[in-house]
N, C-alpha and C positions, 0 to 999 in steps of 0.2 A: 162323399168325403174323397178329395183328391189324394192320391199316393203322392210321397214326396220324390222327386226327381233328384238323383244324386249325380254331380259331376264327376269325372273318371278319379280323379284327385279325393273327392269325399267317399266315393265307393271303396277304394283303396284303404282308407283310414279305417272305415267299417269291416273291411276283412281282416285286415292287419291287428287292430286295435278292439275290435269286438270282443275279444275274448273274456270280458269282464264278467260276463254272466257265470261264468266259470267259480271266480270269485267269490261273487254276490251267492251262488248257490251252496258253496263251502261255509260261508260264513254264516246263512242262514241255518245250514244243519247243524252247525257248531250251539248257535243260538238257541234252536229248539232241544237240543241234548240238554242243554244247561237250565233253560226254561223247565224241559221236565223233570229233572234232578231236584230243582228247586221248589216245583210245585209240588212233588212228591214229599218233599221234607215240610214245607208248610200246608199241607192238606188238612190240618186240624186249626188253622190260623185262617179264618178266611179272610181277613183286611191284607194278612200277607201274600195270600193265593190270588186275590183279586189286584194288587199291586204289580205281581209277576205277571200274571197275565195280560194285564193293561201295558205292561212296559213292552212285552215280547210283540203284541199286534202294533202298537205305535212303531216300534223298530222295522217290524215287516213293511208298513205303510210307507215311512220313510225310505228305506230301500228301494220300494215299488217305485215312488214319485222322483226319487233321483235317477233311476234306471232309464225311467221315461223321458227327464229332462235331458240325459246325456244323449238319447238317440234323436234328439231332435236335431233338425239341419243347424249349420253354425249360421248366427246372425248375419244379413248381409247390409252392407251399406246403406242401400233402401229397402226395405221390409215388403213394402207392396209392390208386386210387379204387374198389378193392374187387375187381374182376376180376384184380389181378395184372398189368397191363398199366403200370401206374405202377413198380412194382418192375423190370420188364424192361428200362423204359428206364432207369431208374437204374444197373442191373448195366451196361447198355451204355454208359452215359454213363462209369462206372468204368473199366469195360475199355478203352474207346477211350483214355482219359487215361493209363491204363498203358501202352498202348502207345505213344502218343506220347511218353511219359516215357522210355522204352525205348529207342526208335528214334533220338530225339533224344541222348540220352546216348552210345548206341553210336557215333553219327555223330561227336559231340564226342572221344571217347575215340580213334576212328581218326585223326581230324585230330592230334589230340595227340601221337599215337604218330608220326604223320610228322614234325610239328615238331620234337619233342623230339630225335627222330634226328639232326637237323641242328645242332642246338645245340651250341657249342663247349664250355660250359662246365657241370660238374654243377648249377650253382645256376640256369642260366636252365632245363635240363632240370625243374628240381624247380619251378621259378615256373610252366613249363608245366602240370605235371601239377597243381600246386595250384590254378591257374585254373580247370582242367577239372572238378575236384573240387568246387571251390566252385560252379560253375556247376552241375553235377547234382545237388548236395544243396539249392540254391536253387530249382531247377526242382521236385524233389520237394515240398520245402515248399510252394510257390507251389499247384501242383497238387492235393496231398492233405492238407494239415495246415491251411494258412492259410483262415479262413473270413471273408470280405468282411465289411463292414456291409450289411445288409440292405438291397435294392433295393424300394421302395415298388410298383413295378410296370414290368414291361418296357415299357409304352409309355414310360416315362421315357427309355429307352436307344434307343426307334427314332428312328434319324437319317435314314431314308428321305424323308419328307416336308418337303420344305425349310419349311414354317409350323411346323414343331416344333422346328427347332432354335433354338440360342440366339441372342440377339443379338450376343453376344461371339464366336459361330462366323462370323456374318456380317461383322464388322469385320474379323476375321482374313483372310479369304477375301477 
């Protein structure tokens, strides 16, 4: 498997904005602490314990897939550069998007199942399942069907450099 070759601009982006792992690590530490506390309280209720551990594992896998997706090189105008490496990246991007969609949908369904179980009226249960279905379909549409307007270059999206940010952003901050 060939290693990805980054342009100087992409390497600068990796160095500048690659600190996302710190945020992810802190988030997972907090999620671990909350899950441990909830698992301790639910230790005598096996279904509650199973739900907590499943949700934690699903969230961890979701974070892992998202971090792998973020580390992929940005898409190019023409993915295949002749050696098949571009198609491999395109395939990985698609597989990771599918995994993200599946994991987030399963997590939404798990929470909807728990929330619908405590709803008093059938109409409220239907509303919970309707909202969950809408979210799953919208996620699928936005990840796989919708094609956003073309971006002239990824340098327009680079927000690492302070001098390249818009004046409007400086007014907000």
